[in-house]
N, C-alpha and C positions, 0 to 999 in steps of 0.2 A: 676665506676665499668666497666670493659671491658665486652664484649659479652661473653668471655670464663668464666668469674667469675659470670655471672648472674645466678640466680636460679629462678625457677618457684615459684610464690606465693604459699604458702602452701594451701592445699586443704581446711582445716578447716576455714581459714581466707576467702578464696574465697567464700565458701558456706555461711558463716555468713554475709559477706558484700552483697552478692547477695540477700539474704533474706531481709536484711535491705533496699536494694534498691527496692525490690518488695513491701515492706511496703509503700514506698513513693507513688507508683502507686495505692496501695490498698486504702490509706487513703487521698491522696491529700496533705499530710503534709511532707515537705522536711526533717524535723528532722535534724539530724546531720551527716547523712551518706555522704552528699555531701560536698566537700571542699568549702570554702568561694568563691573561684574564679573558680569553676567548669566550664568547657567548654562543651557545648552540640552541637553535629552535628546531626541534625535530618533528617531522610529520610522517610517521609510518602509517600504513593503512589503519584507519579507524582509531587513531590515537594522536596525541600531541604531548610533547614534553620539552622542558628547557633545562639547561644546566649552564654553569659558569665556571671557568677556570680550566687550565690545561690538565690538572690532575683529575678533576671530575670527568673531563672528556676521556682521559686515558682509562679510567675505571669503567665508564660506559662502554668504550670501544672493546675492552677486554671481554665483556659479556655479549657483545654484538657480533664480533667477527672471530673466525677461527684463526686469524693471523696469517693465513695463506690463501688470499683471495686474488683471483685474476680480475683486474680492473682495467677497462679500456676507457680512455678519455675520448668520448665521441666528438665533442666540440667544446670550445671555450670562447666566450664572447666578452671582451672587456667592457666595463661600465665606468662611469665617472669615479666611483669609489672602490671598485674591485672587478669582479667578473661573475658571470653565470656560466656554469659548466654542466655537462651531462656525462654521467658515468654509466657504463654497462658492466655488470659484475657477474662472476661465476665463482662458486665455492662448493665444497662438499660438506654435507651435514648428515650425520648418521649413515654414511656410505652412499648417499644420493646426491647427484648434482643439482644445485639450486642456482637460479639466476635472479637478477633484479636490475632495475634501472633507477637512477637517482638524478634529480635536478638539484643543484646546489647554488645558492645565491650567496656570494662571499664578499665581505668587506675586507679590504686590505690596507694596512698601514705599515710602512717601513718594511715591506716585503713579507709580512706575516698576516695570517688570517685573524682578524679581530672579532668578526661576527660571521656566523654560518647558519643559513636556513636550509634545511635538507628536506626535500619531498621524495619519498621512496615508494616504489611499487609494492614492496614486500617480496618475500622469497617465493619464487615459482618453482614447483617441482615438475617432474616429467609429465605427470597427468595433467596439470594445469597448462603447461606449454602445449601439449597435444590438443586439449580442448580448445585453447585459444586459436591454434592453427586451423582447426576445423570450423570454428564459429566466426572468427574475425581475422582472416589472413592479413598479414602485414604487407603493405605495399612498398615500404622503404625500410631499410635496416634500422 
């Protein structure tokens, strides 16, 4: 398909796959939304890592999430090859509420995520959220 023949992934599919991907982060279960050979390019604060394959992703996810994370899909924007989505998350770590935000750039083929680039703010504890509120108030949610 040439660039002139390319069409944006339809909105309903982008929204549905984005919610299924959010479920992966909510539950810690990779399910079937990821392609078998999914490629992840992760960008947490001050670091970068890559991995390939659903099993490698599941192993990483097990160490990354508590498995019970509240994830809100803030918005999802279809692209020619997938979508860009924004997640806002809350989870408990060591008895303390932590929050983060992620931007995910996703490539989709046959309804499954084949490539995933994730930019994450990192975990914010109550002290960091209070400092941020005092020094840089948010104008929009």
